[in-house]
Structure formats: structure tokens, C-alpha cells
C-alpha positions, 0 to 999 in steps of 0.5 A: 500043233492043234493042241498047242494052238488050243492052248494058246487060245485058251490062255488068251481067253482065260486071261481076258476074264477081268476078275477084278471087274467082275468080283468088284461089281458082282460082290461089292457093287463097285466098278473099279474103273470108276474108282481109285486109279481106275485100274481092275487089279488087285492092288486098286482093289485093295485100296477101294474095297478093302485087303480082303477084295484085293487078296480075292482078286489077286488069287483069281488073277494068279490062277489065270496065269498058272492054269494058261500054263498047266493047260499049255504044259499038259497038251503040248509039254514044250518050254515054247507052248509053255512061255507062250500060253503064259505070255498070252495070258498076261497080254489077255488080262492087260489086253482083254478081249471083254473090255475091248482090249483094255485091263490090268498091268499083268503083275498077279497073273504074271506071278501065276505064270512064272509059278507054273514055269520057274519055281525058284525064280518066282520065291526070289521074285516075290521076296524081292517084290515082298522086301521093296512093298515092305519098305516103301509101301509102293506096289508099283515099285515093287512089280517093276523092280520084281518083273525086271529080275524075272529074265535075269534069274531065269538066266541065273538058274540056266532055265530053257531059252524060251523061258528067258525070252519070255522074261524079257518080253514080260518085263518089258510089258509090265514095266511099260503098263506102269509108266504112269506109275513111274511118272508119279513115283518120280514126281513123289505123288504115288500112292502107297499101299497103306491107303488101303481099307481093312 
């Protein structure tokens, strides 16, 4: 039980580390909260600071989710502990203790989580996201649709029930975090990823 509690606390704290804010300020001298969509995630970094910055921040956010679940797997090893750690890493990213409970939308961190939890699901979800973004240039649309497919695919591949429930909860969280993007998509005012610098 102590190991599980530690892994959950660790997951939330690690998830809370604002990679985009740290990299934006320390490397580029830019506070992402003051530019573009004002989000500290990889998409806004891609548009505001360039592709290299966007990719770097994506990797860092991805690793927050992946490492959180890995630690839970090592210390506890139960599907419940791993699912809870993954959820807390995403919640930490979205409601960071270091940013007065504000943060990003959790997509990259969520991908890191499911990469550790469900390999087959991760591949398909990423391909869905990539296809939508490639053809529409809307990252938000790809993110919401891909998130919605996580619990569906988890069920199809007969993953543990804890992972299916995790998928439902996280899909709802990510879609809710994209509320403003969804409104802009419906209004035709959402920005496309092609607006990035080199």
C-alpha cells in the first residue's frame, strides 16, 4: 500500500512539472502562457517557438506519463495502481501544483501513459491522430477523436477493466480540456498546425 501511495504521489508531482514553461523560458526566453493559445503544451510551442521546440516539449510531456506508469508498475505492478498513476500524471499536467492548478491539455502525457499501459492501443490511437491531423491540420480535432477511441480500443483488445475505465475518464478529461478548441472548430476559427515556424 505504501508503495502504491508513493507511486501515485510521484505520478502527480512528475505530471505537474511544466515542461513547456520551463523549456520555453530557459531555452527560448519565451513564456508560452503569454503567446499563441497561451497553452504550455507542445502544439502551442510548435506554433510559437518552432518545430524543434514543439517536438522537445512533446517528448518531455510524453515521458512524464510513461515514467509515472513505469514506476507504478515496478513498485506495485497492479493494473489499478498503473491506471491511477497514469490518470494522476495527466491530471498533474492539466492541473499542475506548480502553476496554481492550471496547465496543459494532457494529450502528450496521455499518450505516454497508454504507451506504457496498452501497446496495441497506442499504435492505433496514434495512427488515428496522425491521419486526422495530416488531412485536416487540426491537432485539437485529432486529439479529441483519438482520446475517444482509447476506451473503445481498450475494450476491443480485452485490456483489464481498470484500463478501460481509465480510458473513459481520461477521454472525458481531454475532450473537456479542449472545449474552447471545439467551439472554434465549430465556428471555423481554429488554428491549423501548418502555422508553425521552422
